[in-house]
C-alpha positions as CSV (number, residue, x, y, z in Angstrom):
1,M,101.0,67.3,109.5
2,E,101.2,70.3,111.9
3,G,104.8,71.0,110.6
4,L,103.5,70.9,107.0
5,I,100.8,73.4,107.9
6,M,103.3,75.8,109.6
7,A,105.7,75.6,106.6
8,A,102.8,76.2,104.1
9,Q,101.6,79.3,106.0
10,I,104.9,80.9,106.4
11,I,105.9,80.3,102.7
12,L,102.6,81.7,101.5
13,S,102.8,84.7,103.8
14,L,106.5,85.4,102.7
15,S,105.7,84.9,99.1
16,I,102.9,87.5,99.3
17,L,105.0,90.0,101.1
18,V,108.0,89.5,99.1
19,G,106.1,89.7,95.9
20,V,104.4,93.0,96.8
21,H,107.7,94.4,98.1
22,E,109.6,93.6,94.8
23,M,106.6,94.8,92.8
24,G,106.9,98.1,94.5
25,H,110.4,98.3,93.2
26,L,109.5,97.1,89.7
27,L,106.5,99.5,89.3
28,A,108.6,102.6,90.4
29,A,111.4,101.7,88.1
30,K,109.1,101.1,85.1
31,W,107.4,104.5,86.0
32,F,110.7,106.3,85.5
33,G,111.7,104.5,82.3
34,M,114.2,102.0,83.9
35,R,114.7,98.7,82.4
36,V,113.8,95.7,84.8
37,E,115.6,92.7,83.7
38,Q,114.4,90.2,86.3
39,F,111.7,89.8,89.0
40,S,111.9,86.8,91.4
41,I,109.9,85.6,94.4
42,G,112.4,83.5,96.4
43,F,116.1,82.9,95.4
44,P,117.4,80.6,92.7
45,P,117.2,77.8,91.5
46,K,114.3,78.9,89.4
47,I,111.1,76.6,89.6
48,W,109.1,78.3,87.1
49,G,109.1,81.5,85.1
50,F,107.9,83.5,82.0
51,K,109.0,86.5,80.1
52,Y,106.8,89.6,79.4
53,G,108.2,92.4,77.6
54,E,111.7,93.1,78.7
55,T,111.3,91.4,82.1
56,E,111.6,87.7,83.2
57,Y,109.2,86.7,85.9
58,N,110.4,83.9,88.2
59,L,109.2,81.7,91.1
60,S,112.3,80.3,92.7
61,L,113.0,77.5,95.1
62,I,114.5,79.2,98.2
63,P,111.5,81.2,99.9
64,L,113.7,83.5,102.1
65,G,113.3,86.6,100.0
66,G,113.2,87.8,96.4
67,F,114.7,90.5,94.2
68,V,114.3,92.6,91.1
69,K,117.3,93.2,88.9
70,I,117.1,96.8,87.4
71,S,119.7,97.6,84.7
72,G,122.6,99.7,85.7
73,M,122.2,99.1,89.5
74,I,124.8,97.9,91.9
75,D,123.1,95.1,93.6
76,E,123.5,91.4,94.9
77,S,124.1,90.2,91.3
78,M,127.5,92.2,91.2
79,D,127.2,92.5,87.4
80,K,130.7,94.2,86.8
81,E,130.6,93.8,83.2
82,Q,127.5,95.8,82.8
83,M,128.7,98.4,85.2
84,A,131.9,98.8,83.1
85,Q,129.9,100.0,80.1
86,P,128.9,103.6,79.5
87,P,125.6,104.4,81.2
88,K,122.5,104.0,79.1
89,E,119.4,106.1,79.3
90,Y,117.3,103.4,80.7
91,E,119.6,102.3,83.4
92,F,119.1,103.0,87.1
93,R,122.5,104.8,87.3
94,S,121.6,107.3,84.6
95,K,118.6,108.5,86.3
96,P,118.3,111.6,88.7
97,A,119.1,110.8,92.4
98,W,115.5,111.5,93.5
99,Q,114.1,109.1,91.0
100,R,116.5,106.4,92.2
101,L,115.6,107.2,95.8
102,I,111.8,106.6,95.0
103,V,112.6,103.2,93.4
104,M,114.4,102.1,96.5
105,L,111.7,103.2,98.8
106,G,109.1,101.6,96.6
107,G,109.2,98.2,98.2
108,I,109.2,99.6,101.7
109,I,106.2,101.9,101.0
110,V,104.2,99.0,99.4
111,N,104.9,96.8,102.6
112,V,103.7,99.5,104.8
113,I,100.5,100.0,102.6
114,T,100.0,96.2,102.7
115,G,100.4,96.0,106.5
116,I,97.9,98.9,107.0
117,L,95.3,97.3,104.6
118,I,95.6,94.0,106.3
119,F,95.0,95.5,109.7
120,V,92.3,97.7,108.5
121,C,90.5,94.7,107.0
122,L,90.9,92.6,110.1
123,T,89.5,95.4,112.2
124,Y,86.5,95.9,109.9
125,F,85.6,92.3,109.3
126,Y,86.3,90.8,112.7
127,G,85.9,93.7,115.1
128,D,87.0,93.0,118.7
129,L,85.9,90.6,121.4
130,V,86.3,92.5,124.5
131,I,86.2,91.4,128.3
132,S,86.2,94.3,130.5
133,K,88.3,94.9,133.6
134,D,85.2,95.2,135.7
135,Q,83.8,91.9,134.4
136,V,87.1,90.1,135.4
137,N,87.4,91.8,138.9
138,A,83.7,91.1,139.6
139,N,84.3,87.5,139.0
140,G,87.2,87.1,141.3
141,G,90.1,88.5,139.4
142,I,92.8,86.6,137.7
143,I,94.2,83.0,137.8
144,A,98.0,83.3,138.3
145,M,100.0,80.4,136.8
146,D,103.7,79.6,137.3
147,L,105.1,82.6,135.4
148,G,102.6,84.9,137.0
149,Q,103.3,83.7,140.4
150,E,107.0,84.1,139.7
151,L,106.3,87.7,139.0
152,G,104.4,88.1,142.3
153,L,101.0,87.8,141.3
154,Q,98.4,85.5,143.1
155,T,95.2,84.0,141.9
156,G,92.4,86.2,143.0
157,D,94.3,89.4,142.4
158,Q,92.3,92.1,140.8
159,I,94.4,94.1,138.3
160,I,93.0,97.7,138.8
161,K,95.7,99.8,137.1
162,I,98.5,99.5,134.6
163,N,101.4,101.9,135.1
164,G,99.2,103.8,137.6
165,K,96.5,104.4,135.0
166,D,93.0,103.0,134.8
167,Y,92.1,100.8,131.8
168,E,88.9,99.2,130.5
169,D,89.8,96.1,128.2
170,F,91.4,93.4,130.1
171,A,93.5,92.6,126.9
172,D,95.6,95.7,127.9
173,V,97.0,93.7,130.7
174,M,98.9,91.5,128.1
175,D,99.8,94.2,125.6
176,N,103.4,93.9,124.5
177,E,103.8,97.7,124.4
178,F,103.2,97.5,128.1
179,F,106.0,94.9,128.7
180,F,108.5,97.0,126.6
181,G,107.9,100.1,128.7
182,D,110.5,101.2,131.2
183,G,109.4,100.8,134.8
184,A,106.2,99.0,134.0
185,Y,104.0,97.7,136.9
186,Y,100.6,96.4,137.8
187,T,98.6,97.7,140.7
188,V,96.5,94.9,142.1
189,L,93.9,94.7,144.8
190,R,94.7,91.9,147.2
191,D,92.7,91.3,150.4
192,G,91.4,94.8,150.3
193,E,94.9,96.4,149.9
194,Q,96.7,97.8,146.8
195,V,100.0,96.1,145.9
196,N,102.4,97.2,143.1
197,I,103.9,94.4,140.9
198,S,106.8,95.6,139.0
199,I,107.6,94.1,135.6
200,P,111.3,93.2,135.1
201,P,113.0,94.6,131.9
202,D,113.6,91.1,130.5
203,F,110.1,89.7,131.4
204,I,109.2,89.9,127.7
205,E,111.8,87.1,127.1
206,K,110.1,84.8,129.5
207,L,106.8,85.5,127.9
208,N,108.2,84.5,124.6
209,D,109.8,81.4,125.8
210,K,108.1,78.2,124.4
211,E,107.6,76.8,127.9
212,A,105.8,79.9,129.0
213,A,103.1,80.0,126.3
214,G,99.8,80.2,128.2
215,N,101.5,80.0,131.6
216,F,101.2,83.5,132.8
217,I,97.7,84.8,133.9
218,L,94.2,84.2,132.8
219,P,91.0,86.1,133.7
220,K,88.7,84.1,136.0
221,I,85.7,83.3,133.7
222,P,82.6,81.6,135.0
223,V,82.5,78.0,133.7
224,T,79.0,77.6,132.7
225,V,77.0,74.5,131.2
226,S,76.0,75.5,127.6
227,E,74.9,72.2,126.3
228,M,73.8,68.9,128.0
229,N,73.3,65.5,126.6
230,E,70.6,63.2,127.8
231,N,71.2,60.0,129.9
232,T,74.4,61.2,131.2
233,L,76.1,61.9,134.5
234,A,75.2,65.6,134.1
235,E,71.5,64.6,133.8
236,R,71.6,62.5,136.9
237,L,73.3,65.3,138.8
238,G,70.4,67.6,137.8
239,L,72.6,70.0,135.9
240,Q,70.8,72.6,133.7
241,E,72.0,74.9,130.9
242,D,73.5,78.1,132.2
243,D,74.5,76.6,135.6
244,I,77.8,78.1,136.8
245,F,80.3,75.6,138.3
246,I,81.7,76.4,141.7
247,S,83.3,73.0,142.5
248,L,83.2,69.5,141.1
249,G,84.3,66.4,143.0
250,G,85.4,68.5,145.9
251,Q,87.8,70.6,143.7
252,E,87.3,74.3,142.8
253,V,86.5,75.0,139.1
254,V,88.3,78.0,137.9
255,K,88.8,77.4,134.2
256,H,87.1,75.3,131.5
257,E,89.6,72.5,131.4
258,D,89.2,71.8,135.1
259,V,85.8,70.1,134.4
260,R,87.4,67.6,132.0
261,N,90.5,67.1,134.0
262,I,88.5,66.4,137.3
263,I,86.1,63.9,135.6
264,S,89.0,62.2,133.8
265,S,90.8,61.4,137.0
266,Y,87.9,60.8,139.4
267,K,87.8,57.4,141.1
268,E,85.0,57.6,143.6
269,D,81.5,56.0,143.3
270,T,79.7,59.3,143.8
271,I,80.5,62.7,142.8
272,A,79.1,66.0,144.2
273,T,79.1,69.4,142.4
274,E,78.3,72.9,143.7
275,V,76.8,75.3,141.1
276,R,75.2,78.7,141.0
277,R,71.8,78.8,139.3
278,N,69.8,82.1,139.2
279,G,71.9,83.5,142.0
280,E,71.3,80.6,144.2
281,V,74.0,78.1,145.2
282,L,72.9,74.4,144.9
283,N,74.7,71.2,146.0
284,L,74.1,68.4,143.7
285,Q,75.2,64.8,143.9
286,A,74.9,61.5,141.8
287,A,76.4,58.1,141.4
288,V,79.3,57.9,138.8
289,Q,78.3,54.3,137.5
290,Q,81.4,53.9,135.4
291,D,80.8,57.2,133.4
292,T,83.8,58.5,131.7
293,L,82.3,61.8,130.5
294,L,80.0,64.4,132.3
295,G,78.1,64.8,129.1
296,I,78.0,68.6,128.7
297,M,79.7,71.4,126.7
298,V,81.0,74.2,128.9
299,G,80.8,77.8,127.7
300,Y,80.8,81.4,128.9
301,P,77.9,83.3,130.6
302,E,75.9,85.4,128.1
303,G,77.2,88.9,128.0
304,F,80.5,88.1,129.6
305,F,82.4,88.9,126.3
306,K,81.2,91.9,124.4
307,S,81.6,91.8,120.6
308,V,82.5,95.2,119.2
309,D,82.1,96.1,115.5
310,Y,83.6,99.1,113.8
311,S,82.7,101.2,110.8
312,F,85.1,101.3,107.9
313,G,86.0,104.8,108.8
314,E,86.8,103.7,112.4
315,S,88.6,100.6,111.1
316,I,91.0,102.8,109.0
317,G,92.2,104.8,112.0
318,M,92.4,101.7,114.3
319,G,94.0,99.5,111.6
320,T,96.6,102.3,110.8
321,E,97.4,102.7,114.5
322,Q,97.9,98.9,115.0
323,A,100.2,98.7,112.0
324,F,102.5,101.4,113.1
325,S,102.5,100.2,116.8
326,V,104.4,97.2,115.5
327,V,107.1,99.4,114.1
328,F,107.4,101.3,117.4
329,L,107.7,98.1,119.3
330,Q,110.4,96.9,116.9
331,I,112.3,100.1,117.7
332,K,111.9,99.6,121.5
333,A,113.0,96.1,121.2
334,F,116.1,96.9,119.3
335,G,117.0,99.6,121.8
336,K,116.6,97.0,124.6
337,M,118.8,94.6,122.8
338,F,121.4,97.3,122.3
339,S,121.3,98.4,125.9
340,G,121.7,94.7,127.1
341,E,118.2,94.6,128.6
342,L,117.2,91.9,126.2
343,N,119.1,88.9,125.1
344,P,119.2,88.8,121.3
345,M,119.4,84.9,121.3
346,K,116.1,84.9,123.2
347,S,114.4,87.8,121.4
348,L,115.2,87.1,117.7
349,S,113.3,84.6,115.7
350,G,113.9,83.3,112.2
351,P,111.7,81.2,109.8
352,I,111.4,78.3,112.3
353,G,110.2,80.7,115.1
354,I,107.8,82.6,112.9
355,A,106.4,79.2,111.4
356,K,105.6,78.2,115.0
357,A,103.8,81.5,115.6
358,Y,101.6,80.6,112.8
359,G,100.7,77.4,114.5
360,G,99.8,73.7,113.3
361,E,96.2,74.7,112.6
362,W,95.3,76.9,109.7
363,Q,93.3,79.9,111.1
364,W,92.7,82.8,108.6
365,Q,92.4,85.4,111.1
366,R,95.7,84.6,112.7
367,F,97.3,84.0,109.4
368,W,96.4,87.5,108.1
369,N,97.3,89.1,111.5
370,L,100.8,87.7,111.5
371,T,101.2,88.6,107.8
372,G,100.2,92.1,108.5
373,L,102.7,92.1,111.3
374,L,105.5,90.8,109.2
375,S,104.8,93.2,106.5
376,M,105.3,96.1,108.8
377,V,108.5,94.4,110.3
378,L,109.9,93.8,106.8
379,A,109.4,97.4,106.0
380,F,111.2,98.5,109.2
381,M,114.1,96.1,108.6
382,N,114.5,97.0,105.0
383,L,114.8,100.6,106.0
384,L,117.8,100.0,108.3
385,P,120.9,101.8,106.8
386,I,122.7,98.5,106.0
387,P,124.4,98.2,102.6
388,A,122.5,95.4,100.5
389,L,119.4,96.5,102.1
390,D,117.0,99.1,100.6
391,G,117.9,101.3,103.6
392,G,121.6,101.2,102.6
393,H,120.8,102.5,99.1
394,V,118.5,105.1,100.7
395,M,121.4,106.2,102.9
396,F,123.9,106.6,100.0
397,L,121.2,108.3,97.7
398,S,120.2,110.6,100.5
399,Y,124.0,111.6,100.9
400,E,124.1,112.2,97.1
401,I,121.0,114.4,97.2
402,I,122.3,116.5,100.1
403,S,125.9,116.8,99.1
404,G,125.6,116.8,95.3
405,R,128.3,114.2,95.2
406,K,127.7,110.6,94.1
407,P,129.8,107.9,95.8
408,S,132.1,106.0,93.4
409,D,131.0,102.8,91.8
410,K,133.9,101.1,93.5
411,F,132.9,102.3,96.8
412,L,129.2,101.2,96.3
413,E,130.5,97.7,95.1
414,N,132.6,97.2,98.3
415,A,129.8,98.5,100.5
416,Q,127.5,96.0,98.8
417,K,129.8,93.2,99.5
418,V,130.3,94.2,103.2
419,G,126.5,94.4,103.6
420,M,126.0,91.0,102.0
421,V,128.5,89.3,104.2
422,F,127.0,90.9,107.3
423,L,123.4,89.8,106.2
424,L,124.6,86.3,105.5
425,A,126.2,86.0,108.8
426,L,123.1,87.4,110.5
427,M,120.9,84.9,108.6
428,V,123.2,82.0,109.8
429,F,122.9,83.3,113.4
430,I,119.2,83.6,113.4
431,I,118.4,80.3,111.7
432,G,121.0,78.6,114.0
433,N,119.5,80.3,117.0
434,D,116.1,79.0,115.8
435,I,117.3,75.5,115.7
436,L,119.2,75.9,119.0
437,K,115.8,76.9,120.6
438,I,114.2,73.6,119.6
439,F,116.6,71.7,121.8
440,I,116.9,74.0,124.9
């Protein structure tokens, strides 16, 4: 079932993004009087379609992209018969270069607008849930798990600076932009002394590894009793709502799942717990009596997390900044791959990897966040100067505008073929790499 939910999310997301991208081309082409013969979300075979005016609109089976077929344009259709005829006034090739350039940029522009709108709306409707650096450090710092310990962090470390600079929101500690930076490091306070912890250039690969998910660091958050049932072990212990756990069954409680794990594996007849109540430390004890559950819900202390709402004006600025930060991270990632600091096999993800990011549970906030991210990534990738991508057409049209000379149709056809072979090979590599990651 989880696999179906993952697949449904990525198919819906890509269908939305491909649809708006190709619609950007279509609207620009029609604006300049070009004939659009076909509009398709997905690649053939066709599942369903209809014709409106001169354009056939299709929904096709393979949800890995889409296309618009504009009359008189050298594209993936390789319609040599049409291109051999004299140009007609409604064809792409008969229009001025600046109009053709706008048509080719139409899809990219719409993807950028879509990405910005998604992030603006997410910021406005959801705001932020912030935990401050001071809150975390006042409660004992971080919990360093395997990957954090491998980096040199220790449970109880207080991260006081990032790259030598102060910060406020603990989320900045896990910001991807920080990990992509050159010479990145934490400054931690440990046993009263400041220690610098360097971040290796390839550390982002380890964070993205499937085995490392959730295995880096966590803030120490007080584990509190939020709800309690009657006639349970919790009641016999004398627990009360808002009690903060210090230990349970002789083991320190540092995160929420510790309570469940300790109780589920406990074998003794009596159990003791140490809690903090109104600033006072209490030691409580009770008989287990074959109880399998403690009988409480655990939560967070009131005010530990701060909910921040933003006005629509603030959301526009923050959402736009968040959208373009995705592009800047892509540029940094490509730079590190070309320099050899990152392994492309570990850093690149295709449809399977993206589907896993959506997860096996449908959460709309996460769905739209990833869809916004993908919209910006698609805009960036399509702008790359590779023949068969929009960026390839933009490159040749820019040359034509600057030089005043149009590349020959034969040259454009051959460039299109080379680009298509390259993209097919890249697609095979990425999908094969996705499959390989499942087994290693």
